[in-house]
C-alpha positions in Angstrom: 185.9 266.4 17.2 187.2 263.1 16.0 190.8 262.3 17.0 193.6 261.6 14.5 193.7 257.9 15.1 189.9 257.4 14.9 189.9 259.4 11.7 192.7 257.3 10.2 191.0 254.0 11.2 187.7 255.1 9.6 189.4 256.1 6.4 191.5 253.0 6.3 188.4 250.8 6.8 186.5 252.7 4.1 189.4 252.0 1.8 189.0 248.3 2.7 192.6 248.1 3.9 193.9 246.2 7.0 196.2 247.6 9.7 198.8 245.2 8.3 198.4 246.7 4.9 199.1 250.2 6.3 201.9 249.0 8.6 203.7 247.3 5.7 203.3 250.4 3.5 205.0 252.7 6.0 207.4 250.2 7.6 206.0 249.9 11.1 204.4 247.2 13.2 200.6 246.4 13.3 200.9 247.3 17.1 202.2 250.7 16.2 199.2 251.3 13.8 196.8 250.0 16.5 198.3 252.3 19.1 197.8 255.3 16.8 194.3 254.4 15.9 193.3 253.9 19.5 194.9 257.2 20.6 197.6 255.4 22.7 200.4 257.0 20.7 201.0 260.5 19.3 200.3 260.8 15.6 203.5 260.1 13.7 205.7 262.8 12.1 207.7 263.0 8.9 207.9 260.1 6.5 205.5 257.9 8.6 202.8 260.7 8.5 203.4 261.2 4.7 203.2 257.5 4.2 199.8 257.3 5.9 198.6 260.2 3.8 199.9 258.6 0.6 198.6 255.1 1.4 195.1 256.5 2.0 195.4 258.9 -0.9 194.8 261.9 1.3 196.2 265.4 1.1 199.4 265.6 3.1 198.8 269.1 4.4 195.4 268.1 5.7 196.7 265.0 7.4 199.5 267.1 9.0 196.9 269.5 10.4 194.9 266.6 11.9 198.1 265.3 13.5 199.2 268.6 14.9 195.8 269.2 16.5 195.9 265.8 18.1 199.6 265.7 19.2 199.9 266.1 23.0 203.7 265.8 23.2 206.5 267.4 21.2 210.0 266.0 20.5 212.8 268.4 19.7 216.1 267.4 18.2 218.3 269.9 19.9 221.6 270.0 18.1 224.5 271.4 20.1 224.5 274.1 22.8 223.5 277.7 22.4 220.7 280.1 23.0 218.1 278.2 20.9 218.7 275.0 22.8 218.8 276.8 26.1 215.4 278.5 25.4 213.7 275.3 24.3 214.9 273.4 27.3 214.1 276.1 29.8 210.6 276.5 28.3 210.0 272.7 28.4 211.3 272.4 32.0 209.2 275.3 33.2 206.1 274.6 31.2 203.8 273.9 34.1 204.6 277.2 35.7 204.1 279.5 32.8 201.3 282.0 33.3 198.7 283.0 30.7 200.3 286.4 30.3 203.8 284.8 29.8 202.3 282.5 27.1 200.8 285.5 25.4 204.2 287.2 25.3 205.8 284.1 23.9 203.2 283.9 21.2 203.8 287.6 20.3 207.5 286.8 19.8 206.7 283.8 17.7 204.2 285.6 15.5 206.5 288.6 15.1 209.3 286.3 13.9 206.9 284.2 11.6 207.4 281.0 13.6 203.7 280.7 14.0 200.9 281.2 11.5 
């Protein structure tokens, strides 16, 4: 399967647009676009991701799906203390030690609470 960056590069080139054109359109550097296209950086999120989709005249939802499939790291904006922040931090810190059965239990909870489709 083609990665996010390679797919974006191919579509950008088909549209006869330069990396500079895309970078200027979404307010980033050419190096940033190059890193994404080469798979050296995670696919962007939020406005940058929508900017790429809009610039290349692609469906935002589809581009988001490509990005989610290719993203290897997750950033969380944990606001304040509490059980949600504690759960997220504990899960992240213990990620390498989670068993397959534990992962299945976590997925059951997420599916039950509609946090996962």
